C-alpha angles and dihedrals in degrees: 000000000000145000116236125215124190114188120185092333115179137167127209130184104197106304093343118093113201102171118044122204102310116197113186136149119199117193124228108275095011124140107220123180123204107207134176143112123299112288096023093121100252096123091043089053091050092048089054089053089049093049093243091114125043115244109238094199144345130050133283123195126183117191090349093305121116105243104181094107099029117113114237094256091059096052095075093230135135123209130202114198135204089252113058092230093204123161104247095208095052127081122242089260093050092046091054091043094049095093097048090048092051087052087051094239117165114258089231086061101049102031094078090048091052092049091048092048092047091052092047091051097040092247100119093108094048104052093110096048127100118237092252089065092058133084121242091260092050091050090052089051089054089053089050091047090054088054094046094051090060088063093217128186090226132036119204119195116189108195091309096173100049094101095051128091120251097266094048091048090058091048094047092047088060093045095050091049091048090049090054092049090054098043099034091209123153110262132195110189125187122203142145090210109099091196089061089048094049096047100041110032132096084196132006125217109201112204132191130173093351095309136098112250098183141344125204149104114306098255092042090059092042094050099036110027111185095220146358093274094057091042092053096041099051117064136046117252090031124248115275117242134197125176123209147118128289111242134181118249135178089264099044125278134339140184110250113208127209094266093051096260114140130214115197112236102197109146097011119135112272095019098091090050128053101272107085097053123165108282095032117132106229140162119226119214125193126171115234094241092054095059112097131207109237142172088232124039141069121340119239124191108218115223106164133021123201115188112195098174100249092043141019121218117209118197120195149117129291115180091342093305125110115250138178122212121192116209120191094192119068115251133183097237123149131200110270093033121123119229131183120232138179133204116224108226095229089061097048117104122199124202133182103254095215101045098025091226123142116256124226 
């Protein structure tokens, strides 16, 4: 196992810089997920850690050893890709054994490791099969088995579940997390799926345009997003937003929207201090599950209803802006109906509209 330190890492292709001065420390045995939209630089960053991309600047250390100039085979890492990259003419056993054989290890040395990995990954009954006789989830397990047998100090996963269907993705998320809990290796995991990030990570690194937006534990980022980008990226359905101006009212302060509608801000971050003063241009964010149905509150005209079984998502307009409300109890509401909702202050997030930064 190994700690990983990235100090001022950047990547440039010609005159174009795609990764900008990344500073990140990953503890020994930690499961860190790099998450962000396509093109944000997360896979490029991982490939620099793996040695598959040259580092344009900065310093990378793995287990206390400077790794900038080390070839991939000397970094003691294993990488699992989006594509399974299995040899179609080789059995499951021979696919897993390919690396040890290339390294000229004795079969008496690696056979017990293969059998242990196969048992761990529920592949013991499939070692004689060819990849074409396996399901997508089983093929991904073979790719993971090949990585485990190397006994690396660092695992790198580059969007390994993207080719699986929704049910298999849920199953494999659990299996990868369980594998990490058994092996205790350091893991860097890249995904654009924020659900994967939230459910698997010890810490999440949210990236955008080649930069780190925020680092923290999943619920820390969910409950206290540092800016509008993080707030909008984490959560499904996404956080609701409404921009307006803070105004004084008889009961304190409120956010006045463009059409004149007002949302009371009592208890919201930044309100009890000196930041969200009357006249300030702010953006209010509220997650769908934190909006409550109420006899008194703000009217919302329902346009679309999405029942999912456990929850019901209501989409409609509040003050001219589009909002989503998640209800956990079933309700006989029809499109075109008006409902009344309220926003609990402790779940209201305020951001500076111009900079996008969180207030308070």
